[in-house]
C-alpha positions as CSV (number, residue, x, y, z in Angstrom):
1,M,-51.1,-32.5,-31.6
2,T,-48.8,-33.0,-34.6
3,P,-49.8,-34.7,-37.9
4,V,-47.9,-37.3,-39.5
5,R,-47.9,-38.9,-42.7
6,L,-47.0,-42.5,-42.5
7,S,-46.7,-44.4,-46.3
8,V,-46.9,-48.6,-46.0
9,S,-48.0,-50.8,-48.9
10,P,-49.2,-54.2,-47.9
11,A,-50.6,-55.6,-50.9
12,A,-49.9,-58.5,-53.8
13,A,-49.4,-58.2,-57.5
14,I,-51.9,-59.3,-60.5
15,L,-48.7,-61.1,-62.7
16,L,-45.1,-60.2,-61.5
17,I,-44.7,-56.8,-59.2
18,L,-46.5,-54.7,-56.7
19,V,-45.6,-50.9,-56.1
20,T,-47.5,-49.6,-53.5
21,P,-47.2,-46.0,-52.7
22,V,-48.8,-45.3,-49.4
23,V,-49.5,-41.6,-47.5
24,A,-51.3,-41.9,-45.1
25,R,-51.4,-39.1,-41.9
26,A,-52.1,-40.0,-38.7
27,Q,-54.1,-37.9,-34.9
28,G,-52.3,-38.5,-31.9
29,L,-53.2,-41.1,-29.2
30,L,-50.2,-40.9,-26.3
31,D,-47.2,-38.8,-26.9
32,G,-45.5,-40.4,-30.6
33,V,-48.2,-42.8,-30.8
34,Y,-50.7,-42.2,-33.4
35,A,-53.8,-43.9,-35.5
36,I,-53.9,-43.4,-38.7
37,D,-56.8,-41.0,-40.3
38,Q,-58.3,-42.8,-43.3
39,A,-59.8,-39.8,-43.9
40,A,-56.7,-38.3,-44.6
41,S,-54.7,-41.1,-46.2
42,T,-53.9,-44.0,-48.9
43,V,-52.9,-47.3,-49.7
44,S,-52.6,-47.6,-53.0
45,F,-50.7,-49.9,-55.3
46,T,-49.6,-50.1,-59.0
47,L,-49.7,-53.6,-60.4
48,Q,-47.3,-54.3,-63.0
49,G,-45.9,-57.6,-65.0
50,S,-46.1,-58.9,-68.7
51,A,-46.7,-62.3,-70.4
52,L,-47.9,-61.6,-73.8
53,F,-47.9,-57.7,-73.3
54,K,-47.4,-55.4,-70.4
55,V,-49.5,-54.8,-67.8
56,K,-49.7,-51.8,-65.6
57,R,-53.1,-50.9,-63.6
58,D,-53.5,-48.8,-60.3
59,G,-56.0,-49.2,-57.8
60,Y,-56.5,-48.7,-54.0
61,F,-57.6,-50.0,-50.6
62,K,-61.2,-47.7,-49.5
63,N,-60.9,-49.3,-45.6
64,F,-57.4,-49.4,-43.1
65,S,-56.7,-48.7,-39.6
66,G,-53.2,-49.2,-37.8
67,L,-50.5,-47.5,-35.5
68,V,-47.3,-45.3,-36.1
69,S,-45.2,-44.8,-32.8
70,Y,-42.8,-41.9,-34.1
71,N,-40.4,-39.2,-32.2
72,P,-38.5,-37.1,-34.8
73,A,-35.8,-37.2,-32.0
74,R,-35.4,-40.6,-32.5
75,P,-36.4,-41.9,-35.9
76,A,-35.2,-45.7,-35.8
77,D,-37.1,-45.7,-32.9
78,T,-40.4,-46.0,-35.6
79,R,-42.7,-49.1,-35.1
80,V,-45.4,-48.9,-37.4
81,D,-48.5,-51.4,-37.5
82,L,-51.0,-51.1,-40.5
83,T,-54.5,-53.4,-41.0
84,V,-56.3,-53.2,-44.8
85,A,-59.2,-54.7,-45.6
86,A,-58.5,-57.3,-48.5
87,G,-62.4,-56.9,-49.8
88,S,-62.1,-52.9,-49.5
89,I,-60.0,-52.7,-52.9
90,D,-60.5,-50.6,-56.2
91,M,-59.2,-51.2,-59.5
92,H,-61.8,-48.6,-61.1
93,N,-63.1,-51.7,-63.0
94,S,-65.3,-54.1,-61.9
95,E,-64.5,-56.9,-63.2
96,H,-60.4,-56.3,-62.3
97,T,-61.2,-55.5,-59.1
98,E,-63.8,-59.2,-58.2
99,L,-60.5,-60.6,-59.6
100,L,-58.4,-59.6,-57.0
101,K,-60.8,-60.6,-54.9
102,S,-61.3,-63.9,-56.1
103,A,-59.7,-67.2,-54.6
104,E,-56.7,-67.0,-57.6
105,F,-55.7,-63.8,-56.3
106,F,-56.5,-62.1,-52.2
107,D,-59.0,-64.9,-51.1
108,V,-60.6,-62.1,-49.5
109,E,-63.1,-64.8,-47.9
110,R,-60.5,-66.6,-46.6
111,F,-57.8,-64.4,-46.0
112,P,-59.6,-60.3,-45.1
113,T,-56.9,-58.9,-44.2
114,L,-53.4,-57.5,-44.8
115,H,-51.0,-56.7,-42.5
116,F,-47.9,-55.2,-41.9
117,A,-46.0,-55.0,-38.4
118,S,-42.6,-53.4,-37.9
119,E,-40.0,-55.0,-35.4
120,S,-37.2,-52.6,-36.0
121,S,-35.6,-49.3,-37.7
122,Y,-32.7,-48.3,-38.8
123,M,-31.3,-44.8,-40.0
124,R,-29.0,-45.2,-43.5
125,P,-26.4,-42.2,-44.0
126,D,-28.6,-41.0,-47.0
127,G,-31.5,-39.6,-44.4
128,M,-33.7,-42.6,-45.7
129,L,-35.1,-44.8,-42.8
130,S,-35.1,-48.6,-43.6
131,V,-38.0,-50.5,-41.4
132,T,-38.4,-54.7,-40.9
133,G,-40.9,-56.1,-40.3
134,D,-43.6,-58.7,-40.7
135,M,-45.8,-58.6,-44.1
136,T,-48.7,-61.2,-43.9
137,I,-50.5,-61.6,-46.9
138,R,-52.8,-64.3,-48.1
139,G,-52.0,-66.0,-44.8
140,V,-48.3,-66.1,-45.8
141,T,-46.2,-64.0,-43.5
142,R,-42.5,-63.0,-44.8
143,K,-40.2,-60.6,-43.4
144,M,-39.7,-57.2,-45.3
145,T,-37.5,-54.8,-45.2
146,I,-39.2,-51.2,-46.6
147,P,-37.0,-48.0,-47.2
148,V,-39.5,-44.8,-45.7
149,K,-38.4,-41.3,-47.0
150,L,-38.8,-38.9,-44.2
151,R,-40.0,-34.9,-44.9
152,S,-41.0,-32.2,-43.0
153,T,-45.5,-31.8,-43.9
154,T,-44.7,-27.6,-43.5
155,A,-43.8,-27.2,-46.7
156,T,-47.5,-28.5,-48.6
157,G,-48.9,-25.9,-46.3
158,T,-50.6,-28.5,-43.4
159,A,-50.1,-28.1,-39.7
160,Q,-46.2,-28.8,-38.5
161,G,-46.0,-32.7,-39.0
162,T,-43.6,-35.4,-41.0
163,A,-44.1,-37.6,-43.5
164,F,-43.3,-40.6,-44.7
165,D,-43.8,-42.1,-48.3
166,S,-42.7,-45.2,-49.5
167,T,-42.8,-46.9,-52.7
168,F,-41.6,-51.1,-53.1
169,Q,-42.1,-53.9,-54.9
170,I,-43.7,-57.4,-53.9
171,D,-42.8,-60.2,-56.5
172,R,-46.0,-62.6,-56.4
173,T,-44.4,-65.3,-56.4
174,F,-42.2,-64.7,-52.3
175,L,-46.5,-64.8,-51.5
176,S,-46.6,-68.6,-53.3
177,F,-49.6,-67.5,-54.7
178,S,-51.1,-70.0,-57.0
179,M,-52.1,-69.1,-60.0
180,T,-54.1,-70.8,-62.3
181,R,-55.2,-68.2,-65.5
C-alpha cells in the first residue's frame, strides 16, 4: 500500500484568524481511496489576533477521521472528507481549552464535529492543488478553496507516497460566531 499524507484544516479562531497546518498519513482501503491514519497524522492550528495586544496560541485536535481519494496520475480528481471531534481540542492550557469548548466558541455540546467535504480540485500552473468544498463549523457551512502542496514522502525516509500540506486562514467572523467577551 502507498501511504498518503493529507493536510486539511477545519477549525475556528479565538480572536481573528485561524491558520491550520495539518499533516496526515492515510492507509489504503481501495485502489486510490485512503483512510486517514490518526496515529500518524496531525490536525493542528494557530490562533492569531490582536485587541489590546497581539495573541498567538497553538493547539491541535486529538480525534479525527476521514477519507482521501487520490491518484497521482490524476491529482485534479483528488477528494477529501474529514471529520474532526470538536471536543478533542487541546490548547496545552486547560483554561484555554475549556474556553474554546464553551458555547462562546466551538460549542462542543451542540456542535460536536467540524467537517470538510471537497467537491472539486484543480491543479494550478504553479503545481499547487486547489481543493474546493464545504467547511462546516458550529453548524455554519461555507464553501472554501484550500491550497494544497503535493510532495513526495520518499525524501523523508518513509514509504513511497504523496504528502498533502496546507495552511490557510479562517476569519472567525466568516463563521458568524457570537462573541460575548
